[in-house]
KOLKOL-705291 format. One record per residue: residue in three letters; residue number from 1; x, y, z of N, C-alpha, C in turn. Coordinates in nm, 2 decimals, decimal comma. Example, Ala and Ser with C-alpha at 12.3 -4.5 7.8 and 13.67 -1.06 7.14 Angstrom:
SITE  resn  resi    n_xx    n_yy    n_zz   ca_xx   ca_yy   ca_zz    c_xx    c_yy    c_zz
SITE   ALA     1    1,32   -0,57    0,78    1,23   -0,45    0,78    1,32   -0,33    0,78
SITE   SER     2    1,28   -0,22    0,71    1,37   -0,11    0,71    1,29    0,00    0,79
# end
This chain:
SITE  resn  resi    n_xx    n_yy    n_zz   ca_xx   ca_yy   ca_zz    c_xx    c_yy    c_zz
SITE   MET     1   -0,23    1,47    0,13   -0,10    1,50    0,17   -0,02    1,56    0,06
SITE   ASN     2    0,06    1,66    0,09    0,14    1,73   -0,01    0,27    1,65   -0,04
SITE   HIS     3    0,29    1,61   -0,17    0,41    1,53   -0,20    0,51    1,62   -0,28
SITE   MET     4    0,48    1,75   -0,29    0,58    1,83   -0,36    0,72    1,83   -0,30
SITE   ILE     5    0,82    1,82   -0,38    0,95    1,81   -0,33    1,00    1,95   -0,28
SITE   ASP     6    1,05    1,96   -0,16    1,11    2,08   -0,11    1,25    2,09   -0,17
SITE   ASN     7    1,27    2,17   -0,28    1,40    2,17   -0,35    1,51    2,21   -0,27
SITE   GLN     8    1,49    2,28   -0,16    1,60    2,32   -0,07    1,65    2,19    0,01
SITE   HIS     9    1,57    2,09    0,01    1,61    1,97    0,08    1,63    1,85   -0,01
SITE   VAL    10    1,65    1,87   -0,13    1,69    1,76   -0,22    1,84    1,76   -0,24
SITE   GLN    11    1,91    1,66   -0,19    2,05    1,66   -0,18    2,11    1,53   -0,24
SITE   SER    12    2,24    1,54   -0,28    2,31    1,42   -0,32    2,39    1,38   -0,20
SITE   TYR    13    2,39    1,25   -0,17    2,46    1,20   -0,06    2,56    1,09   -0,11
SITE   GLU    14    2,67    1,07   -0,04    2,76    0,97   -0,06    2,73    0,86    0,05
SITE   ILE    15    2,72    0,73    0,01    2,70    0,63    0,11    2,81    0,64    0,21
SITE   LEU    16    2,78    0,65    0,34    2,87    0,66    0,45    2,96    0,79    0,44
SITE   ASN    17    2,92    0,88    0,35    3,01    1,00    0,33    3,15    0,96    0,30
SITE   ASN    18    3,17    0,85    0,23    3,31    0,80    0,20    3,34    0,84    0,06
SITE   PRO    19    3,44    0,93    0,04    3,47    0,98   -0,10    3,53    0,87   -0,19
SITE   LYS    20    3,58    0,76   -0,13    3,63    0,65   -0,21    3,52    0,58   -0,29
SITE   ASN    21    3,40    0,58   -0,24    3,29    0,51   -0,30    3,21    0,59   -0,39
SITE   MET    22    3,18    0,71   -0,35    3,11    0,81   -0,44    2,99    0,75   -0,51
SITE   LYS    23    2,91    0,67   -0,44    2,79    0,62   -0,49    2,68    0,73   -0,46
SITE   LYS    24    2,64    0,80   -0,56    2,55    0,91   -0,53    2,40    0,86   -0,52
SITE   ILE    25    2,34    0,91   -0,42    2,19    0,88   -0,41    2,12    1,02   -0,39
SITE   LYS    26    2,00    1,03   -0,44    1,93    1,15   -0,43    1,83    1,14   -0,31
SITE   ARG    27    1,83    1,23   -0,23    1,74    1,22   -0,11    1,63    1,32   -0,12
SITE   TYR    28    1,50    1,27   -0,12    1,39    1,36   -0,13    1,33    1,37    0,01
SITE   ASN    29    1,33    1,49    0,06    1,29    1,52    0,20    1,15    1,58    0,20
SITE   TYR    30    1,05    1,50    0,24    0,91    1,54    0,24    0,88    1,57    0,39
SITE   SER    31    0,76    1,62    0,41    0,72    1,66    0,55    0,72    1,55    0,65
SITE   ASN    32    0,67    1,43    0,60    0,65    1,32    0,69    0,74    1,20    0,67
SITE   TYR    33    0,82    1,20    0,56    0,91    1,09    0,53    1,01    1,14    0,43
SITE   GLU    34    1,11    1,05    0,41    1,21    1,07    0,30    1,21    0,95    0,21
SITE   ILE    35    1,25    0,98    0,08    1,27    0,87   -0,02    1,41    0,89   -0,08
SITE   TRP    36    1,49    0,79   -0,07    1,63    0,80   -0,13    1,63    0,71   -0,26
SITE   VAL    37    1,68    0,77   -0,36    1,68    0,70   -0,49    1,82    0,70   -0,55
SITE   SER    38    1,87    0,59   -0,61    1,99    0,59   -0,68    1,98    0,51   -0,81
SITE   HIS    39    2,03    0,57   -0,92    2,03    0,50   -1,05    2,17    0,43   -1,07
SITE   ASP    40    2,26    0,45   -0,97    2,39    0,39   -0,97    2,39    0,27   -0,89
SITE   LEU    41    2,49    0,19   -0,90    2,51    0,07   -0,81    2,56    0,11   -0,68
SITE   VAL    42    2,50    0,06   -0,57    2,54    0,08   -0,44    2,59   -0,04   -0,37
SITE   ASP    43    2,70   -0,04   -0,30    2,76   -0,16   -0,24    2,66   -0,20   -0,13
SITE   TYR    44    2,63   -0,33   -0,13    2,53   -0,39   -0,04    2,57   -0,37    0,11
SITE   THR    45    2,69   -0,40    0,15    2,73   -0,39    0,29    2,73   -0,25    0,34
SITE   GLU    46    2,76   -0,15    0,25    2,75   -0,01    0,29    2,61    0,03    0,32
SITE   ALA    47    2,52   -0,02    0,22    2,38    0,02    0,24    2,32   -0,05    0,37
SITE   LEU    48    2,37   -0,17    0,40    2,32   -0,24    0,52    2,36   -0,16    0,64
SITE   GLU    49    2,48   -0,11    0,65    2,52   -0,03    0,76    2,44    0,09    0,78
SITE   ILE    50    2,42    0,16    0,66    2,34    0,28    0,67    2,20    0,25    0,72
SITE   MET    51    2,14    0,14    0,67    2,01    0,11    0,71    2,00    0,08    0,86
SITE   GLN    52    2,09    0,01    0,91    2,09   -0,02    1,06    2,11    0,11    1,14
SITE   ASP    53    2,19    0,20    1,09    2,20    0,33    1,16    2,07    0,41    1,15
SITE   CYS    54    2,00    0,40    1,03    1,87    0,47    1,01    1,77    0,41    1,11
SITE   VAL    55    1,77    0,28    1,13    1,67    0,22    1,22    1,70    0,28    1,36
SITE   THR    56    1,82    0,29    1,40    1,86    0,34    1,54    1,81    0,48    1,55
SITE   ARG    57    1,83    0,56    1,45    1,80    0,71    1,45    1,64    0,72    1,46
SITE   ILE    58    1,57    0,64    1,38    1,43    0,65    1,39    1,37    0,61    1,52
SITE   ALA    59    1,43    0,51    1,59    1,39    0,47    1,72    1,41    0,58    1,82
SITE   LYS    60    1,50    0,67    1,80    1,53    0,78    1,89    1,46    0,91    1,84
SITE   ASN    61    1,37    0,90    1,74    1,30    1,01    1,68    1,40    1,12    1,63
SITE   LEU    62    1,51    1,07    1,57    1,61    1,16    1,51    1,61    1,15    1,36
SITE   ALA    63    1,52    1,07    1,30    1,51    1,06    1,16    1,37    1,03    1,12
SITE   LYS    64    1,33    1,06    1,00    1,20    1,03    0,95    1,19    0,89    0,89
SITE   PRO    65    1,07    0,84    0,88    1,05    0,71    0,81    1,11    0,73    0,67
SITE   THR    66    1,17    0,62    0,62    1,25    0,63    0,50    1,22    0,51    0,41
SITE   LEU    67    1,22    0,54    0,28    1,21    0,44    0,18    1,33    0,46    0,08
SITE   TRP    68    1,41    0,35    0,06    1,52    0,36   -0,03    1,49    0,28   -0,15
SITE   LEU    69    1,53    0,33   -0,27    1,51    0,26   -0,40    1,65    0,25   -0,46
SITE   LEU    70    1,71    0,13   -0,45    1,85    0,12   -0,49    1,88    0,00   -0,59
SITE   GLN    71    1,99    0,00   -0,65    2,05   -0,12   -0,72    2,18   -0,15   -0,66
SITE   HIS    72    2,21   -0,28   -0,65    2,34   -0,33   -0,58    2,43   -0,39   -0,68
SITE   GLN    73    2,56   -0,39   -0,64    2,66   -0,47   -0,71    2,63   -0,61   -0,67
SITE   GLU    74    2,68   -0,71   -0,75    2,65   -0,85   -0,73    2,68   -0,90   -0,59
SITE   VAL    75    2,57   -0,97   -0,53    2,59   -1,02   -0,40    2,48   -1,12   -0,38
SITE   TYR    76    2,50   -1,22   -0,30    2,40   -1,32   -0,25    2,38   -1,29   -0,10
SITE   THR    77    2,25   -1,29   -0,06    2,22   -1,27    0,08    2,14   -1,38    0,14
SITE   ALA    78    2,17   -1,42    0,26    2,10   -1,53    0,33    2,02   -1,48    0,45
SITE   GLY    79    1,89   -1,50    0,44    1,81   -1,46    0,55    1,81   -1,56    0,67
SITE   ARG    80    1,74   -1,53    0,77    1,74   -1,60    0,90    1,70   -1,75    0,88
SITE   LEU    81    1,62   -1,78    0,78    1,57   -1,92    0,76    1,66   -2,00    0,67
SITE   THR    82    1,77   -1,95    0,63    1,86   -2,02    0,54    1,93   -2,13    0,62
SITE   GLY    83    1,92   -2,26    0,57    1,98   -2,37    0,63    2,12   -2,40    0,58
SITE   GLU    84    2,19   -2,48    0,65    2,33   -2,51    0,61    2,34   -2,57    0,47
SITE   ASN    85    2,24   -2,65    0,43    2,24   -2,71    0,30    2,20   -2,62    0,19
SITE   ASP    86    2,16   -2,50    0,22    2,12   -2,40    0,12    2,24   -2,32    0,07
SITE   PHE    87    2,36   -2,34    0,13    2,48   -2,26    0,10    2,56   -2,33   -0,01
SITE   PRO    88    2,56   -2,29   -0,13    2,65   -2,35   -0,23    2,80   -2,32   -0,19
SITE   PRO    89    2,88   -2,43   -0,18    3,02   -2,41   -0,13    3,10   -2,31   -0,22
SITE   HIS    90    3,08   -2,31   -0,35    3,16   -2,23   -0,44    3,12   -2,08   -0,44
SITE   LEU    91    3,01   -2,05   -0,36    2,97   -1,91   -0,35    2,99   -1,86   -0,21
SITE   SER    92    3,06   -1,93   -0,13    3,07   -1,89    0,01    3,13   -1,75    0,03
SITE   ASP    93    3,22   -1,71   -0,06    3,28   -1,58   -0,04    3,19   -1,47   -0,09
SITE   LYS    94    3,08   -1,50   -0,16    2,99   -1,40   -0,21    2,85   -1,39   -0,13
SITE   ILE    95    2,84   -1,47   -0,03    2,72   -1,48    0,05    2,73   -1,40    0,18
SITE   ILE    96    2,63   -1,31    0,20    2,63   -1,23    0,33    2,51   -1,28    0,41
SITE   SER    97    2,53   -1,32    0,53    2,42   -1,36    0,62    2,36   -1,23    0,69
SITE   ILE    98    2,23   -1,22    0,68    2,16   -1,10    0,73    2,04   -1,14    0,81
SITE   ASP    99    1,98   -1,04    0,88    1,88   -1,07    0,98    1,74   -1,05    0,93
SITE   ARG   100    1,72   -1,04    0,80    1,58   -1,04    0,75    1,52   -1,17    0,75
SITE   GLY   101    1,38   -1,18    0,72    1,32   -1,31    0,70    1,36   -1,37    0,56
SITE   GLY   102    1,32   -1,49    0,54    1,34   -1,56    0,41    1,47   -1,63    0,41
SITE   LYS   103    1,51   -1,68    0,29    1,63   -1,76    0,28    1,73   -1,69    0,18
SITE   LEU   104    1,79   -1,77    0,09    1,89   -1,72    0,01    1,84   -1,66   -0,12
SITE   THR   105    1,90   -1,54   -0,16    1,86   -1,48   -0,28    1,98   -1,40   -0,34
SITE   TYR   106    1,95   -1,35   -0,46    2,06   -1,28   -0,53    2,02   -1,13   -0,55
SITE   HIS   107    2,12   -1,04   -0,54    2,10   -0,90   -0,58    2,21   -0,86   -0,68
SITE   GLY   108    2,17   -0,78   -0,77    2,27   -0,74   -0,87    2,22   -0,63   -0,96
SITE   PRO   109    2,30   -0,59   -1,06    2,25   -0,49   -1,15    2,13   -0,53   -1,23
SITE   GLY   110    2,04   -0,44   -1,25    1,91   -0,47   -1,32    1,80   -0,51   -1,22
SITE   GLN   111    1,83   -0,50   -1,09    1,73   -0,54   -0,99    1,70   -0,42   -0,90
SITE   LEU   112    1,58   -0,38   -0,88    1,54   -0,27   -0,79    1,52   -0,33   -0,65
SITE   VAL   113    1,60   -0,28   -0,56    1,58   -0,32   -0,42    1,52   -0,21   -0,34
SITE   GLY   114    1,41   -0,23   -0,27    1,35   -0,13   -0,19    1,36   -0,16   -0,04
SITE   TYR   115    1,41   -0,06    0,03    1,42   -0,08    0,18    1,32    0,01    0,25
SITE   ALA   116    1,23   -0,05    0,32    1,13    0,03    0,39    1,16    0,04    0,54
SITE   ILE   117    1,21    0,15    0,59    1,25    0,17    0,73    1,14    0,26    0,79
SITE   ILE   118    1,04    0,20    0,85    0,92    0,27    0,89    0,88    0,22    1,03
SITE   PRO   119    0,85    0,32    1,12    0,80    0,28    1,25    0,65    0,26    1,24
SITE   LEU   120    0,60    0,14    1,28    0,46    0,11    1,28    0,40    0,15    1,41
SITE   LYS   121    0,30    0,24    1,41    0,25    0,30    1,53    0,10    0,27    1,54
SITE   ASN   122    0,06    0,25    1,67   -0,09    0,24    1,70   -0,15    0,13    1,61
SITE   GLU   123   -0,26    0,17    1,54   -0,33    0,07    1,46   -0,26    0,02    1,34
SITE   LYS   124   -0,14    0,08    1,31   -0,06    0,03    1,20    0,03   -0,09    1,23
SITE   ARG   125    0,02   -0,13    1,36    0,11   -0,24    1,40    0,05   -0,38    1,36
SITE   ASP   126    0,06   -0,40    1,24    0,00   -0,53    1,18    0,10   -0,57    1,07
SITE   ILE   127    0,18   -0,67    1,09    0,28   -0,71    1,00    0,22   -0,76    0,87
SITE   ARG   128    0,12   -0,84    0,88    0,05   -0,89    0,76    0,00   -0,77    0,67
SITE   THR   129   -0,06   -0,67    0,73   -0,10   -0,56    0,66    0,01   -0,48    0,59
SITE   PHE   130    0,12   -0,48    0,66    0,24   -0,41    0,61    0,29   -0,49    0,49
SITE   ILE   131    0,30   -0,62    0,49    0,34   -0,70    0,38    0,25   -0,68    0,26
SITE   GLN   132    0,12   -0,68    0,29    0,02   -0,66    0,19    0,04   -0,52    0,12
SITE   GLY   133    0,08   -0,42    0,20    0,11   -0,29    0,14    0,23   -0,30    0,05
SITE   LEU   134    0,34   -0,37    0,08    0,45   -0,39   -0,01    0,41   -0,46   -0,13
SITE   GLU   135    0,32   -0,57   -0,12    0,27   -0,64   -0,24    0,20   -0,55   -0,33
SITE   CYS   136    0,11   -0,47   -0,28    0,03   -0,37   -0,36    0,12   -0,27   -0,43
SITE   TYR   137    0,22   -0,23   -0,36    0,32   -0,13   -0,41    0,39   -0,19   -0,53
SITE   ILE   138    0,44   -0,31   -0,52    0,51   -0,38   -0,63    0,42   -0,40   -0,75
SITE   LEU   139    0,29   -0,45   -0,72    0,20   -0,47   -0,83    0,17   -0,35   -0,90
SITE   ASN   140    0,16   -0,23   -0,84    0,14   -0,11   -0,91    0,25   -0,07   -1,00
SITE   ILE   141    0,38   -0,10   -0,96    0,49   -0,07   -1,04    0,49   -0,16   -1,16
SITE   LEU   142    0,45   -0,29   -1,14    0,45   -0,39   -1,25    0,34   -0,35   -1,35
SITE   GLN   143    0,22   -0,31   -1,30    0,12   -0,27   -1,39    0,16   -0,15   -1,48
SITE   GLU   144    0,23   -0,06   -1,43    0,27    0,05   -1,51    0,38    0,01   -1,61
SITE   ALA   145    0,45   -0,10   -1,58    0,55   -0,15   -1,67    0,49   -0,25   -1,78
SITE   GLY   146    0,35   -0,26   -1,77    0,28   -0,34   -1,87    0,25   -0,48   -1,83
SITE   ILE   147    0,28   -0,52   -1,70    0,25   -0,65   -1,65    0,13   -0,65   -1,57
SITE   GLN   148    0,01   -0,69   -1,62   -0,12   -0,68   -1,56   -0,16   -0,80   -1,47
SITE   GLU   149   -0,10   -0,92   -1,50   -0,14   -1,04   -1,44   -0,06   -1,09   -1,32
SITE   ALA   150    0,03   -1,01   -1,27    0,11   -1,05   -1,16    0,02   -1,07   -1,03
SITE   GLN   151    0,06   -1,16   -0,95   -0,02   -1,19   -0,83    0,07   -1,21   -0,71
SITE   ALA   152    0,03   -1,17   -0,59    0,10   -1,20   -0,47    0,06   -1,34   -0,43
SITE   CYS   153    0,16   -1,41   -0,37    0,13   -1,55   -0,32    0,17   -1,56   -0,18
SITE   ARG   154    0,08   -1,59   -0,09    0,11   -1,60    0,05    0,19   -1,73    0,08
SITE   GLU   155    0,16   -1,84    0,02    0,23   -1,96    0,05    0,38   -1,96    0,01
SITE   LYS   156    0,41   -1,90   -0,10    0,54   -1,89   -0,15    0,61   -1,75   -0,14
SITE   VAL   157    0,54   -1,66   -0,08    0,58   -1,53   -0,05    0,65   -1,46   -0,18
SITE   GLY   158    0,60   -1,34   -0,20    0,65   -1,26   -0,32    0,55   -1,24   -0,42
SITE   ILE   159    0,59   -1,19   -0,54    0,51   -1,17   -0,65    0,54   -1,26   -0,77
SITE   TRP   160    0,44   -1,32   -0,83    0,46   -1,42   -0,93    0,38   -1,39   -1,05
SITE   VAL   161    0,43   -1,43   -1,17    0,36   -1,41   -1,29    0,36   -1,54   -1,37
SITE   LYS   162    0,26   -1,56   -1,46    0,26   -1,68   -1,54    0,37   -1,68   -1,64
SITE   ASN   163    0,43   -1,80   -1,66    0,54   -1,82   -1,76    0,48   -1,78   -1,90
SITE   ILE   164    0,56   -1,70   -1,97    0,51   -1,65   -2,10    0,49   -1,76   -2,20
SITE   ASN   165    0,56   -1,87   -2,19    0,54   -1,98   -2,28    0,46   -2,10   -2,23
SITE   ASN   166    0,43   -2,09   -2,10    0,35   -2,20   -2,04    0,27   -2,14   -1,92
SITE   ILE   167    0,15   -2,11   -1,94    0,07   -2,04   -1,84    0,03   -2,12   -1,72
SITE   SER   168    0,06   -2,25   -1,73    0,04   -2,34   -1,62    0,15   -2,33   -1,51
SITE   GLN   169    0,25   -2,26   -1,55    0,36   -2,24   -1,45    0,38   -2,10   -1,42
SITE   SER   170    0,42   -2,07   -1,29    0,44   -1,93   -1,25    0,59   -1,91   -1,21
SITE   GLU   171    0,63   -1,79   -1,24    0,77   -1,76   -1,21    0,77   -1,64   -1,12
SITE   LYS   172    0,88   -1,63   -1,03    0,89   -1,52   -0,94    0,95   -1,40   -1,00
SITE   ILE   173    0,89   -1,29   -0,98    0,94   -1,16   -1,04    0,99   -1,07   -0,93
SITE   ALA   174    0,94   -1,09   -0,81    0,98   -1,00   -0,70    0,98   -1,08   -0,57
SITE   SER   175    1,08   -1,06   -0,48    1,08   -1,13   -0,35    1,06   -1,02   -0,24
SITE   ILE   176    1,01   -1,07   -0,13    0,99   -0,99   -0,01    1,06   -1,05    0,11
SITE   GLY   177    1,13   -0,97    0,18    1,19   -1,02    0,31    1,21   -0,90    0,40
SITE   ILE   178    1,15   -0,90    0,51    1,15   -0,79    0,60    1,20   -0,83    0,74
SITE   LYS   179    1,23   -0,73    0,82    1,26   -0,75    0,96    1,18   -0,64    1,04
SITE   VAL   180    1,12   -0,68    1,15    1,05   -0,59    1,23    1,10   -0,60    1,38
SITE   ARG   181    1,16   -0,50    1,43    1,21   -0,50    1,56    1,16   -0,37    1,63
SITE   ASN   182    1,10   -0,39    1,75    1,04   -0,28    1,82    0,95   -0,20    1,73
SITE   TRP   183    0,88   -0,27    1,64    0,78   -0,22    1,55    0,84   -0,12    1,45
SITE   ILE   184    0,97   -0,13    1,42    1,03   -0,06    1,32    1,07   -0,16    1,21
SITE   THR   185    1,02   -0,14    1,09    1,05   -0,23    0,98    1,19   -0,19    0,91
SITE   SER   186    1,25   -0,30    0,85    1,37   -0,27    0,77    1,37   -0,38    0,66
SITE   HIS   187    1,48   -0,37    0,58    1,48   -0,45    0,46    1,36   -0,43    0,37
SITE   GLY   188    1,31   -0,52    0,29    1,20   -0,49    0,21    1,17   -0,58    0,09
SITE   PHE   189    1,20   -0,54   -0,03    1,17   -0,62   -0,15    1,28   -0,61   -0,26
SITE   ALA   190    1,28   -0,70   -0,35    1,37   -0,70   -0,46    1,29   -0,73   -0,59
SITE   LEU   191    1,28   -0,64   -0,68    1,20   -0,65   -0,81    1,30   -0,66   -0,92
SITE   ASN   192    1,28   -0,77   -1,00    1,37   -0,80   -1,11    1,32   -0,72   -1,24
SITE   ILE   193    1,40   -0,62   -1,27    1,38   -0,54   -1,39    1,44   -0,61   -1,51
SITE   ALA   194    1,58   -0,62   -1,51    1,65   -0,68   -1,61    1,78   -0,74   -1,56
SITE   PRO   195    1,78   -0,82   -1,45    1,91   -0,87   -1,41    1,95   -0,99   -1,49
SITE   GLN   196    2,07   -1,04   -1,47    2,11   -1,17   -1,53    2,05   -1,28   -1,46
SITE   LEU   197    1,94   -1,34   -1,51    1,86   -1,44   -1,44    1,94   -1,57   -1,42
SITE   GLU   198    2,05   -1,59   -1,49    2,12   -1,71   -1,47    2,20   -1,71   -1,34
SITE   LYS   199    2,21   -1,59   -1,28    2,27   -1,58   -1,15    2,19   -1,65   -1,04
SITE   PHE   200    2,06   -1,67   -1,06    1,97   -1,74   -0,97    1,99   -1,89   -0,98
SITE   ASP   201    2,04   -1,94   -1,09    2,04   -2,08   -1,12    2,13   -2,16   -1,02
SITE   VAL   202    2,23   -2,09   -0,96    2,33   -2,16   -0,87    2,28   -2,17   -0,73
SITE   ILE   203    2,16   -2,12   -0,70    2,10   -2,12   -0,57    1,96   -2,18   -0,58
SITE   VAL   204    1,90   -2,20   -0,46    1,76   -2,23   -0,46    1,69   -2,10   -0,41
SITE   PRO   205    1,64   -2,02   -0,50    1,59   -1,89   -0,47    1,48   -1,89   -0,36
SITE   CYS   206    1,51   -1,83   -0,25    1,42   -1,82   -0,14    1,38   -1,95   -0,08
SITE   GLY   207    1,46   -2,05   -0,11    1,44   -2,19   -0,05    1,32   -2,26   -0,12
SITE   LEU   208    1,28   -2,22   -0,24    1,17   -2,28   -0,31    1,23   -2,37   -0,42
SITE   ALA   209    1,23   -2,50   -0,40    1,29   -2,59   -0,50    1,21   -2,59   -0,63
SITE   ASN   210    1,28   -2,59   -0,74    1,22   -2,59   -0,87    1,15   -2,46   -0,91
SITE   ALA   211    1,16   -2,36   -0,83    1,10   -2,23   -0,86    1,19   -2,16   -0,96
SITE   LYS   212    1,13   -2,09   -1,06    1,20   -2,02   -1,16    1,18   -1,87   -1,13
SITE   VAL   213    1,27   -1,79   -1,18    1,26   -1,64   -1,16    1,25   -1,58   -1,30
SITE   THR   214    1,19   -1,47   -1,31    1,17   -1,39   -1,43    1,20   -1,25   -1,41
SITE   SER   215    1,18   -1,17   -1,51    1,20   -1,02   -1,50    1,10   -0,95   -1,58
SITE   ILE   216    1,09   -0,82   -1,56    1,00   -0,73   -1,64    1,05   -0,73   -1,78
SITE   LYS   217    1,18   -0,74   -1,80    1,24   -0,74   -1,94    1,19   -0,85   -2,02
SITE   ASN   218    1,16   -0,97   -1,96    1,11   -1,08   -2,03    0,97   -1,06   -2,09
SITE   PHE   219    0,89   -0,98   -2,02    0,76   -0,95   -2,07    0,75   -0,82   -2,15
SITE   ASN   220    0,84   -0,73   -2,12    0,84   -0,60   -2,19    0,98   -0,56   -2,23
SITE   PRO   221    1,03   -0,62   -2,34    1,17   -0,60   -2,38    1,22   -0,46   -2,40
SITE   SER   222    1,12   -0,37   -2,42    1,16   -0,23   -2,44    1,17   -0,15   -2,31
SITE   VAL   223    1,13   -0,21   -2,20    1,13   -0,13   -2,08    1,27   -0,08   -2,04
SITE   LYS   224    1,28    0,04   -1,98    1,40    0,09   -1,94    1,41    0,09   -1,78
SITE   GLU   225    1,53    0,06   -1,73    1,54    0,06   -1,58    1,50    0,19   -1,52
SITE   SER   226    1,54    0,30   -1,59    1,52    0,43   -1,53    1,37    0,46   -1,52
SITE   TYR   227    1,29    0,41   -1,62    1,14    0,42   -1,62    1,08    0,35   -1,50
SITE   VAL   228    1,13    0,23   -1,47    1,08    0,15   -1,36    1,11    0,22   -1,23
SITE   ILE   229    1,23    0,27   -1,22    1,27    0,34   -1,09    1,19    0,46   -1,07
SITE   ASP   230    1,17    0,54   -1,18    1,09    0,66   -1,16    0,94    0,62   -1,13
SITE   SER   231    0,89    0,51   -1,18    0,76    0,46   -1,14    0,75    0,42   -1,00
SITE   ALA   232    0,86    0,36   -0,95    0,86    0,32   -0,81    0,86    0,44   -0,72
SITE   LEU   233    0,93    0,55   -0,76    0,93    0,67   -0,68    0,79    0,73   -0,68
SITE   LYS   234    0,72    0,73   -0,79    0,59    0,79   -0,80    0,49    0,71   -0,71
SITE   HIS   235    0,49    0,58   -0,72    0,40    0,50   -0,64    0,44    0,49   -0,49
SITE   ALA   236    0,56    0,53   -0,46    0,61    0,52   -0,32    0,52    0,60   -0,22
SITE   HIS   237    0,47    0,72   -0,27    0,39    0,80   -0,18    0,26    0,73   -0,13
SITE   ASN   238    0,19    0,66   -0,22    0,07    0,59   -0,17    0,11    0,48   -0,08
SITE   PHE   239    0,22    0,41   -0,10    0,26    0,31   -0,01    0,29    0,37    0,13
SITE   LEU   240    0,38    0,47    0,13    0,42    0,53    0,26    0,30    0,59    0,33
SITE   SER   241    0,21    0,65    0,26    0,09    0,71    0,32    0,00    0,62    0,40
SITE   ARG   242    0,01    0,49    0,36   -0,07    0,39    0,43   -0,02    0,36    0,57
SITE   PHE   243    0,11    0,39    0,60    0,17    0,35    0,73    0,22    0,46    0,81
SITE   ILE   244    0,21    0,59    0,76    0,26    0,70    0,83    0,15    0,80    0,86
# end
């Protein structure tokens, strides 16, 4: 498959075309899919609205399968499985309830959030295989960032690595939470590059008691966010090609 960028179709977009926000994202328009990338912070609620509109357009064959690679301003999101006891009262004004799988998690600067908006067709209609594809995609990004020992965990969902000071303990470096409706996927994954990890301390991340989170920065202090985002763009083609 030809992954060369058609320079006539690489454009800067404003989320919701709202000049007040001016969050620029770059849209790479390929023959079979699009990839949207931003090195700036994008408001979560605006991205959520755009994603929902994209799902509707794909269902009507008005848009191509799309992968977004974004970073968000600080926000906590609660998936469908979040229970009442999972909501810290002092964070009530910062929590957004959404329709993906999973429970409560944090998004913020230094974290790469990937949204996979893809229609699964024919033999591709296998949710477990799709999640495995996301896992493989994240592992490839981590390997290029110098983390070779990361593993996917089915029981605890997401990508985990051994604690750098205690190899008997594992810490979560990436979470996965998707939605599939009418065989169109949405939402995706969150990979910790260099976020403020203490932001996770006030919640039970993904509903896993005593679970700790970590970041690429903890293992590779010299890593640059821009390098990881560029790596995610490079490996995106193999991921998308598996399902399109």
